[in-house]
N, C-alpha and C positions, 0 to 999 in steps of 0.2 A: 504494500500500500504506500503510495507516495505521501510525503509529508510536505505539501506545498505551502509556501508562505502566503498568508492572506493579508498581511499588513506589515509595513516597515516604516519606522520613524527613528529619528535621532533625538536623544534627550540631553539637554544642557543642564548641569547642576548650577543653581543660581543662589546667590545670597538674598536677592530681592526678586521674587518671581514676577510681581506686578511691573516693576521698572524694566525688567528684561523683556517681558512680553510687549510692553509699550515701545521699546526700542525697535524690536523686529517688525512690529506693525507699522511703525512710522517710516522706516527706511526701505521696507520691502513690500508694502501694501498687503500684508498678511492679515487674516482675521482670526478671531478667537473661535475655535471650533468646539473646545471644551474648556471650562473655566472653573477653578476652585481657588482657595487661598493658598494652596501648596503645590498645585499642578495645573499647567495650562497647555493646551495643544493648539497650535496655529496652523492654518492652511491657507493656500492661495485663495483669492476672491473667487476664482473660477471653480473651486471645489478641491477636495482632498487628493490632488495629484501627488503631493508630498505632505508629510506632517513633521512639524518641529515641536517637540515637547520640552517644557521647562519645568524642572522639579526643584523644590526647595532642598538645598544640600543638607539642611538640618533635619529633614523629615526622617522619622524612624525607619522607613523602608530603605534608606540609603546606608550601606555599610559604613561604619565610622571611618575605617581606613580609606575608603574611596572619597569621602567628603573632604579629607585632608590632603589627598594626593594631588600633586601638581599635574595638570593636564597639558596636552600638546595637540598639535594638528591644526588644520585649516578647514573651516566649514565653508563650502562654496555654494553660491547662489548665482544662477545665470538669469539675467533679467533683460528686458527690452532696452532700457536706457540707464546705464550706470550713473549718468550725470544726475538723474532724478534722485537716486539713492544718495549720491554724494551731497547734494543740496540738503536733503533731509538729515543726514548725519551731521553736517555742519550746524544746522539749526538746533539740533539736540546737544551740541557741544561734545560730540563723541570724539574719541581719539582716532583720527584718520591717520593711519600709518603710511599710506601711499595714496595720493590722489589718483583719479582715473588716468591710466597710462596705457598707451598702445603697446601690446605685447607681440612678439614675433610669431605667435601661433594663431593670430587672427581674432584676438579679443582685446577689448579695452578693460583693464582691471583696476579696481580700487581695493585696498586693504584697510580694514577698520576693526577696532576692538569693540566687543559688546560690553555691557556694564560689568561683566565678570572677568574680562580679560581674554575671552575666547577670540581668536583671530578669525575674521570673516573675510572671505574673498567674494566680492560682488563684481561680476563680469557681464559684458555685453559683446555679442559677436560684432566684428568690424568688417567681415567679409561674408558673402553668402555661404551657407552650409552646403557642402557637396554631398550628394546622395550616393 
C-alpha cells in the first residue's frame, strides 16, 4: 500500500507568532488560513498551493532542545514582483540583507530576515521560463 503525502508545509518557530504572521502577510500577500494564539498557517490568496506554519517556540509541543537550537537555511518564495515585497519590507523596517539584485540564473532576488532571524529569499523571474 502506498503511503502518499497528502499535505506538506514548513513550520517556522517564532518568539512572536502574531508579529511573524503579520510580517509574511505584509511582504508576500499571504492570508491566514488557520489562526490561534500559538499556531498560524498562511496560504497564498489564491488558495493553499503552499502552506507556511508559524509555531510559538515556547509551546509545549516543541522539544526544548529544538527551541534553543540555532537554525540555518534559506526559505525561498518566488513571486511576480520582488520590488513589491521589497517596498513592503522597507515599510515594516525589516532587515533587508540584499536589495533586489539581478542574478545570473534568470531571477531578481532580495534577501530579508523575518522577525526571528530566518533568512528569506524572495525572487522574481527576469527571463521567460523555458518548458
